N, C-alpha and C positions, 0 to 999 in steps of 0.2 A: 653369063649364068645359065647353068645347063636346065633343059626342060624336056618334059614328057608329054607327047600329043596324046590325047585322048578325044573324045567325041565332041565333048564341049569346047575344046580348045586347047588351050597349053597349061600345064600343071609344072610348076616348078618342083626341083626336087626337094627346095625348102618347105613346099606347101604337104608334097607327099610325106615328108620326115614329121612335120607337125601332126598329120593325121594320124600316124603310126604312134605317136609319143601320148597322143590322147588315147587311143585304144589300149595302149600297154597295160595300164593298172587295171582294166576290166579285164583283160586276157590272164595276168598272172594272178587275179582275185578266183577266177574260174579254175585256173590249172592248179593253184593250192589247196583250193576246196578238195578238187577231185584227187590231188596227190598225197596231200599232206606232208610232203617235201618239199624243202626250199630248192634244192638242187635241181630236182625233177621239175619244178613248178616254173624254174629259170630258163630248162632247156624246153620244155612244152610251149612258153612264150614267145621264145626266141625263136621256134618253128613256126608258130602261127604269125609272127609279125614276118617273116620271111613270105610267105604266102601271102598275106596281106598286102604286102609290098609288090607283089609281082600281079595282082589282079586289077587290072583297070575298072572294074566297075565298081568296086568298093567306095573310091572316090569322086564317084558320080552318083552316088545315094545320099539323100537327107541324113543328117546326124543320127538320129534315132535309127535308121535301117543299117547305116553303117555299123554303130554299136551291136547290134542284132545280127548280123552277118559274122562280126569278128568274135562274137561270143559263141557262137555256133563252131566256128573255126576252132578257138580257142579248145573248147569242149572236145572235139574231135582228136586234136592234137595230143592233148592231154590223156585221153584214152590211148593213143597209140603208143605213148612214151609209157604208160604203166603196162600195156601190153607187151614191150619190147622188154621192159624191166622184169617181168614176169618169165619171160621166155628166155633171157639170161641166167635167171637165179635157177631155172629148171634144169639148165645144163650140168 
């Protein structure tokens, strides 16, 4: 089994994936609320999950703090996706 080192010790890939799966619904809900488009919400959620997956700190936080941090990340990625869409449409 492959593992990731963090300050508390070792976290397996399975644990990291389980964390991201728990956060996925929160991220999608926020992204859909901002974007009102399933396709863009999926894109924003995917981007937020990729960023969260590379954030070593998030797995060390208590569950509620993980959720809050990911919610902020989901909001910022949804706004970025919306901005990109508007820029593409303006061209």
